[in-house]
ZAKE-506592 format. One record per atom (N, C-alpha, C, O, CB): chain; residue in one letter; atom name; x, z, y. Coordinates in nm, 2 decimals. Glycine has a CB too. Example, Ala and Ser with C-alpha at 12.3 -4.5 7.8 and 13.67 -1.06 7.14 Angstrom:
# residues 2
A	a	N	1.32	0.78	-0.57
A	a	CA	1.23	0.78	-0.45
A	a	C	1.32	0.78	-0.33
A	a	O	1.42	0.85	-0.33
A	a	CB	1.13	0.90	-0.45
A	s	N	1.28	0.71	-0.22
A	s	CA	1.37	0.71	-0.11
A	s	C	1.29	0.79	0.00
A	s	O	1.34	0.80	0.11
A	s	CB	1.41	0.57	-0.06
END
This chain:
# residues 24
A	i	N	11.34	10.14	12.96
A	i	CA	11.33	10.03	12.80
A	i	C	11.43	10.01	12.72
A	i	O	11.52	9.93	12.74
A	i	CB	11.31	9.87	12.83
A	d	N	11.43	10.12	12.57
A	d	CA	11.57	10.09	12.49
A	d	C	11.51	9.97	12.38
A	d	O	11.41	9.95	12.31
A	d	CB	11.65	10.26	12.40
A	l	N	11.64	9.89	12.42
A	l	CA	11.69	9.76	12.34
A	l	C	11.54	9.74	12.22
A	l	O	11.44	9.66	12.21
A	l	CB	11.87	9.81	12.24
A	v	N	11.60	9.88	12.13
A	v	CA	11.58	9.88	11.98
A	v	C	11.42	9.93	12.00
A	v	O	11.38	9.99	11.90
A	v	CB	11.70	9.98	11.88
A	d	N	11.29	9.92	12.13
A	d	CA	11.19	9.96	12.13
A	d	C	11.10	9.81	12.18
A	d	O	10.98	9.81	12.19
A	d	CB	11.20	10.09	12.20
A	v	N	11.20	9.69	12.22
A	v	CA	11.15	9.59	12.27
A	v	C	11.18	9.57	12.13
A	v	O	11.10	9.65	12.07
A	v	CB	11.18	9.51	12.40
A	i	N	11.31	9.49	12.01
A	i	CA	11.23	9.44	11.96
A	i	C	11.18	9.49	11.82
A	i	O	11.17	9.40	11.74
A	i	CB	11.26	9.35	11.97
A	q	N	11.15	9.60	11.78
A	q	CA	11.03	9.69	11.65
A	q	C	10.86	9.61	11.82
A	q	O	10.74	9.66	11.80
A	q	CB	11.09	10.04	11.64
A	q	N	10.87	9.55	11.89
A	q	CA	10.81	9.57	11.96
A	q	C	10.73	9.38	11.99
A	q	O	10.62	9.35	12.01
A	q	CB	10.89	9.67	12.06
A	q	N	10.86	9.29	11.97
A	q	CA	10.83	9.19	11.91
A	q	C	10.82	9.14	11.67
A	q	O	10.80	9.05	11.59
A	q	CB	10.93	9.13	12.01
A	n	N	10.85	9.28	11.69
A	n	CA	10.82	9.27	11.58
A	n	C	10.68	9.20	11.52
A	n	O	10.64	9.11	11.45
A	n	CB	10.84	9.36	11.56
A	k	N	10.63	9.34	11.61
A	k	CA	10.56	9.34	11.55
A	k	C	10.42	9.24	11.61
A	k	O	10.31	9.23	11.55
A	k	CB	10.56	9.47	11.53
A	w	N	10.48	9.17	11.75
A	w	CA	10.40	9.07	11.77
A	w	C	10.40	8.97	11.63
A	w	O	10.30	8.94	11.56
A	w	CB	10.45	9.00	11.91
A	a	N	10.49	8.94	11.61
A	a	CA	10.58	8.85	11.54
A	a	C	10.47	8.83	11.37
A	a	O	10.40	8.74	11.31
A	a	CB	10.77	8.93	11.54
A	k	N	10.51	9.00	11.35
A	k	CA	10.38	9.00	11.22
A	k	C	10.24	8.95	11.22
A	k	O	10.21	8.88	11.13
A	k	CB	10.35	9.13	11.19
A	q	N	10.12	9.01	11.34
A	q	CA	10.08	8.98	11.42
A	q	C	10.00	8.83	11.38
A	q	O	9.90	8.80	11.32
A	q	CB	10.17	9.00	11.51
A	i	N	10.11	8.77	11.45
A	i	CA	10.13	8.59	11.50
A	i	C	10.11	8.56	11.27
A	i	O	10.02	8.51	11.21
A	i	CB	10.39	8.53	11.63
A	i	N	10.21	8.61	11.24
A	i	CA	10.19	8.51	11.08
A	i	C	10.07	8.55	11.06
A	i	O	9.98	8.47	11.05
A	i	CB	10.29	8.55	10.93
A	k	N	10.04	8.71	11.06
A	k	CA	9.88	8.67	10.96
A	k	C	9.77	8.64	11.05
A	k	O	9.66	8.68	11.01
A	k	CB	9.82	8.82	10.87
A	k	N	9.78	8.55	11.18
A	k	CA	9.69	8.54	11.22
A	k	C	9.67	8.42	11.14
A	k	O	9.57	8.39	11.09
A	k	CB	9.68	8.56	11.33
A	v	N	9.85	8.28	11.15
A	v	CA	9.85	8.17	11.10
A	v	C	9.78	8.15	10.97
A	v	O	9.72	8.04	10.93
A	v	CB	9.96	8.14	11.10
A	i	N	9.80	8.32	10.89
A	i	CA	9.80	8.27	10.73
A	i	C	9.61	8.28	10.70
A	i	O	9.53	8.25	10.61
A	i	CB	9.93	8.41	10.62
A	k	N	9.60	8.33	10.83
A	k	CA	9.39	8.38	10.72
A	k	C	9.38	8.24	10.78
A	k	O	9.29	8.18	10.73
A	k	CB	9.20	8.58	10.79
A	n	N	9.46	8.15	10.90
A	n	CA	9.36	8.05	10.99
A	n	C	9.42	7.86	10.88
A	n	O	9.37	7.75	10.91
A	n	CB	9.45	8.06	11.24
END
């Protein structure tokens, strides 16, 4: 697993969480 891939994946999760928080 490449470190860049892990960071990109964490960014995707963070964006999804932010969207959920904004909706709520």
